[in-house]
C-alpha positions in Angstrom: 155.8 130.5 41.2 156.3 131.2 44.9 152.7 132.3 45.4 151.5 129.2 43.5 153.5 127.0 45.8 152.2 128.8 48.9 148.6 128.5 47.7 149.0 124.8 47.0 150.7 124.3 50.4 147.8 126.1 52.1 145.3 123.9 50.2 146.8 120.7 51.5 146.3 121.7 55.1 149.8 120.4 56.0 150.9 123.4 58.1 150.2 121.9 61.5 152.7 121.4 64.2 153.4 117.7 63.4 153.2 118.1 59.6 156.2 117.2 57.5 157.3 118.0 54.0 157.6 114.2 53.6 153.8 114.0 53.9 153.1 116.3 50.9 151.5 115.1 47.7 153.6 114.5 44.6 152.2 117.6 42.8 153.4 119.8 45.7 156.8 118.2 45.6 157.0 119.0 41.8 156.0 122.6 42.5 158.7 122.8 45.1 161.3 121.4 42.8 160.4 123.9 40.1 160.6 126.8 42.6 164.0 125.6 43.9 165.3 125.4 40.3 164.1 128.9 39.5 165.5 130.3 42.8 168.9 128.7 42.2 169.1 130.4 38.8 168.7 133.8 40.3 171.4 135.9 42.0 170.8 136.2 45.8 169.7 139.9 45.5 167.0 139.0 43.0 165.3 136.2 45.1 161.5 136.8 45.5 161.8 136.6 49.3 164.5 136.6 51.9 166.2 133.3 52.7 164.5 131.2 55.4 165.9 132.1 58.8 165.5 128.6 60.2 167.7 126.8 57.7 169.5 129.9 56.5 168.5 129.0 52.9 170.0 125.5 53.0 166.6 123.9 52.7 167.4 121.2 55.3 167.9 121.1 59.0 169.3 118.6 61.5 166.7 116.5 63.2 167.2 114.5 66.4 165.6 111.1 66.4 165.2 108.8 69.4 165.2 105.1 68.6 163.9 102.9 71.4 164.5 99.2 71.8 163.1 97.2 74.7 166.4 95.4 75.2 168.7 98.5 75.0 168.8 102.1 76.1 167.3 104.7 73.7 169.7 105.8 71.1 169.8 109.3 69.7 170.7 109.9 66.0 170.8 113.1 64.0 169.5 113.1 60.4 168.9 115.7 57.8 165.4 116.6 56.8 163.6 119.3 54.9 163.2 122.5 56.9 159.7 122.6 58.4 159.5 126.4 58.1 160.3 126.8 54.4 159.3 123.3 53.4 162.6 122.8 51.6 162.4 125.9 49.4 165.1 127.8 51.3 162.9 130.9 51.1 160.7 132.6 53.7 157.1 131.6 53.1 154.0 133.6 54.0 153.1 131.4 56.9 156.6 132.0 58.5 156.9 135.7 58.0 156.6 138.1 60.9 153.4 140.0 60.9 153.8 143.7 60.0 154.0 146.1 63.0 151.1 148.3 63.5 151.8 152.0 63.8 150.0 154.3 66.1 
């Protein structure tokens, strides 16, 4: 299931710097939901990948947002959003894994 999700994610071309899991198509959202459901049913030592290091497996991160109004000073708010590294799966994905070290 994890590889299927990663392949579908790669096909959407949403992995750029300003991409957001909120922009993904519904089919990808459904795949993610199934992946999360399967991962939650497993003991931690049986997960198919390590937990995401960015969100520590919580699937969400705090995001700062600046709201600007011409009549007032900018206001900063903090909201929760899906982790941009694991796309809300809580697991390390291929595009966020460290490349293997070359020996020699």
